[in-house]
C-alpha positions as CSV (number, residue, x, y, z in Angstrom):
1,X,74.8,-20.1,68.4
2,X,72.6,-17.6,70.3
3,X,72.2,-18.1,74.0
4,X,68.6,-17.8,75.1
5,X,68.2,-16.2,78.6
6,X,65.3,-15.8,81.0
7,X,65.6,-13.1,83.6
8,X,63.7,-13.3,86.9
9,X,63.9,-10.4,89.4
10,X,61.2,-8.6,91.4
11,X,62.8,-5.2,90.7
12,X,61.8,-3.8,87.3
13,X,64.9,-1.6,87.1
14,X,67.1,-4.6,87.6
15,X,65.3,-6.6,85.0
16,X,65.5,-3.8,82.5
17,X,69.2,-3.2,83.2
18,X,70.2,-6.8,82.8
19,X,68.2,-7.1,79.6
20,X,69.9,-4.0,78.1
21,X,73.3,-5.4,78.9
22,X,72.6,-8.9,77.6
23,X,70.6,-7.9,74.5
24,X,73.6,-5.7,73.5
25,X,75.6,-8.9,73.0
26,X,75.4,-10.5,69.5
27,X,75.4,-14.1,71.0
28,X,72.8,-13.5,73.7
29,X,69.0,-13.1,73.4
30,X,66.7,-12.4,76.3
31,X,63.6,-14.4,75.6
32,X,61.6,-13.4,78.7
33,X,61.6,-11.4,81.9
34,X,59.4,-12.2,85.0
35,X,58.9,-10.6,88.4
36,X,58.4,-13.6,90.7
37,X,59.5,-17.2,91.3
38,X,56.3,-18.9,90.2
39,X,56.3,-17.0,86.9
40,X,60.0,-18.0,86.5
41,X,59.2,-21.7,86.8
42,X,56.3,-21.4,84.3
43,X,58.3,-19.3,81.8
44,X,61.4,-21.6,82.1
45,X,59.3,-24.7,81.4
46,X,57.5,-23.1,78.5
47,X,60.5,-21.3,76.9
48,X,63.3,-23.7,77.8
49,X,66.0,-21.0,77.8
50,X,69.6,-22.0,77.8
51,X,70.2,-20.0,81.0
52,X,67.9,-18.8,83.8
53,X,69.2,-15.7,85.6
54,X,67.5,-15.6,89.0
55,X,67.4,-13.3,91.9
56,X,67.4,-14.9,95.3
57,X,64.6,-12.9,96.9
58,X,61.4,-13.0,94.9
59,X,57.7,-13.2,95.7
60,X,55.9,-16.6,95.7
61,X,59.0,-18.7,95.3
62,X,62.5,-17.6,96.1
63,X,65.5,-18.2,93.8
64,X,66.6,-21.2,95.8
65,X,63.3,-23.0,95.4
66,X,63.1,-22.1,91.7
67,X,66.6,-23.4,91.2
68,X,65.7,-26.7,93.0
69,X,62.6,-27.1,90.8
70,X,64.4,-26.4,87.6
71,X,67.8,-28.0,88.2
72,X,67.8,-29.8,91.5
73,X,68.8,-33.4,92.2
74,X,66.6,-35.8,90.3
75,X,65.2,-33.2,87.8
76,X,65.0,-34.6,84.3
77,X,66.7,-32.3,81.8
78,X,67.9,-29.8,84.4
79,X,68.3,-26.2,83.3
80,X,71.3,-24.0,83.9
81,X,70.8,-21.4,86.5
82,X,72.9,-18.4,87.4
83,X,72.0,-16.8,90.8
84,X,72.4,-13.0,91.3
85,X,72.5,-12.0,95.0
86,X,73.5,-9.4,97.5
87,X,76.0,-10.9,100.0
88,X,75.1,-8.8,103.0
89,X,71.4,-9.7,102.8
90,X,71.2,-13.2,101.3
91,X,73.2,-15.4,103.7
92,X,70.9,-18.4,103.0
93,X,72.0,-18.4,99.4
94,X,74.4,-21.2,100.3
95,X,71.4,-23.6,100.0
96,X,71.3,-22.9,96.2
97,X,74.7,-24.5,95.9
98,X,72.9,-27.8,96.7
99,X,70.0,-27.0,94.4
100,X,71.9,-27.0,91.2
101,X,73.0,-23.4,90.5
102,X,75.9,-23.2,88.2
103,X,76.9,-19.6,88.9
104,X,76.8,-16.8,91.4
105,X,77.2,-13.1,91.0
106,X,76.8,-10.1,93.2
107,X,74.4,-7.5,91.8
108,X,77.2,-5.0,91.7
109,X,79.6,-7.3,89.8
110,X,79.3,-5.3,86.7
111,X,78.3,-6.1,83.0
112,X,81.5,-8.0,82.2
113,X,81.1,-10.7,84.8
114,X,77.4,-10.9,84.1
115,X,78.0,-11.7,80.4
116,X,80.8,-14.1,81.3
117,X,78.6,-16.0,83.7
118,X,75.9,-16.4,81.1
119,X,78.3,-17.7,78.5
120,X,80.0,-20.0,81.0
121,X,76.7,-21.5,82.1
122,X,75.6,-22.0,78.5
123,X,78.8,-23.8,77.8
124,X,78.3,-26.1,80.8
125,X,80.8,-24.4,82.9
126,X,80.3,-22.1,85.9
127,X,81.5,-18.7,86.9
128,X,81.4,-17.7,90.6
129,X,82.3,-14.1,91.4
130,X,85.6,-14.3,93.4
131,X,84.1,-12.1,96.1
132,X,81.2,-14.5,96.4
133,X,83.4,-17.5,96.6
134,X,85.8,-16.1,99.2
135,X,83.3,-14.2,101.4
136,X,80.1,-16.0,101.0
137,X,81.2,-19.7,100.9
138,X,83.8,-19.1,103.7
139,X,81.2,-17.4,105.9
140,X,78.5,-19.9,105.3
141,X,80.7,-23.0,105.5
142,X,81.7,-22.2,109.1
143,X,78.6,-23.7,110.8
144,X,78.9,-26.8,108.7
145,X,82.6,-27.4,109.4
146,X,83.4,-31.1,109.4
147,X,80.1,-31.9,107.6
148,X,81.6,-32.1,104.1
149,X,80.6,-35.0,101.9
150,X,82.9,-38.0,102.3
151,X,85.3,-38.8,99.5
152,X,85.4,-42.5,98.6
153,X,88.5,-42.1,96.4
154,X,91.0,-39.7,97.8
155,X,92.0,-36.7,95.6
156,X,95.5,-36.5,94.4
157,X,97.8,-33.6,95.3
158,X,97.3,-32.1,91.8
159,X,93.5,-32.5,92.1
160,X,93.7,-30.7,95.5
161,X,95.7,-27.9,93.8
162,X,92.9,-27.6,91.3
163,X,90.2,-27.6,94.0
164,X,91.9,-24.8,95.9
165,X,92.0,-22.6,92.9
166,X,88.4,-23.3,91.9
167,X,87.4,-22.5,95.5
168,X,89.1,-19.1,95.0
169,X,87.0,-18.4,92.0
170,X,89.6,-19.0,89.3
171,X,88.5,-19.9,85.8
172,X,89.8,-22.9,83.9
173,X,92.2,-20.7,82.0
174,X,93.5,-19.2,85.2
175,X,93.9,-22.6,86.8
176,X,95.9,-23.8,83.8
177,X,98.2,-20.7,83.9
178,X,98.8,-21.0,87.6
179,X,99.6,-24.7,87.6
180,X,101.5,-24.5,84.3
181,X,99.3,-27.2,82.6
182,X,97.1,-27.3,79.6
183,X,93.4,-26.3,79.6
184,X,92.5,-29.9,78.6
185,X,94.5,-31.2,81.6
186,X,92.5,-28.9,83.9
187,X,89.2,-30.1,82.5
188,X,90.4,-33.7,82.9
189,X,91.2,-33.1,86.6
190,X,87.8,-31.3,87.1
191,X,86.0,-34.3,85.6
192,X,87.8,-36.7,88.0
193,X,87.2,-34.4,91.0
194,X,83.5,-34.2,90.2
195,X,83.2,-38.0,90.1
196,X,85.1,-38.5,93.4
197,X,83.1,-35.8,95.2
198,X,79.8,-36.6,93.6
199,X,79.7,-32.9,92.7
200,X,77.6,-31.8,89.7
201,X,79.7,-28.6,88.9
202,X,82.5,-26.4,90.1
203,X,80.3,-24.6,92.5
204,X,79.8,-27.7,94.5
205,X,83.5,-28.4,94.3
206,X,84.1,-25.0,95.8
207,X,81.5,-25.6,98.5
208,X,83.2,-28.9,99.4
209,X,86.6,-27.2,99.6
210,X,85.3,-24.7,102.1
211,X,83.4,-27.2,104.1
212,X,86.2,-29.7,104.3
213,X,88.9,-27.1,105.2
214,X,90.9,-27.6,102.0
215,X,90.9,-23.8,101.8
216,X,90.5,-21.5,104.8
């Protein structure tokens, strides 16, 4: 199955570069490129891509607001969004975690992570660049220390092990290898964790881990 992707970035060079990388993959098809947030919302609603690849800083609407409109809480048929950002400049990107983004990459992450993030999002999973997870979430969770969402049903020790690894940017396969369990077991744990935390994806699980002090 071909993954249909919409690219939104205000820099033409970035849009062109991302399109060249993605179009070179047999299973990915870039169906549109736009230069601002308002155009991204219009194109996404019209084209219904499998994944929207959004920059944070764009004219008219920034990536956080576009994410909230396309995949935020209460949105019917939410879309899958991967955010591409620059850590040193976009400290407010943390807000996108709560707006429904399913992946985060730094712009210098390289083609391999970009492709993996698109495929993960299309599969309903999420890929967060380890450097984004460790540096960005840790940095931005500090002001909100103690403000993590309450957990009605406590996580088990094994679930906490999974949470810690997810918060470090590990993939499901890496979590399974480090904990010496099967991939299906990891997915079962993640499903239980999401229910208990009220989290929609592993990005929100990672955010909770940093906010609550489960990882430090």
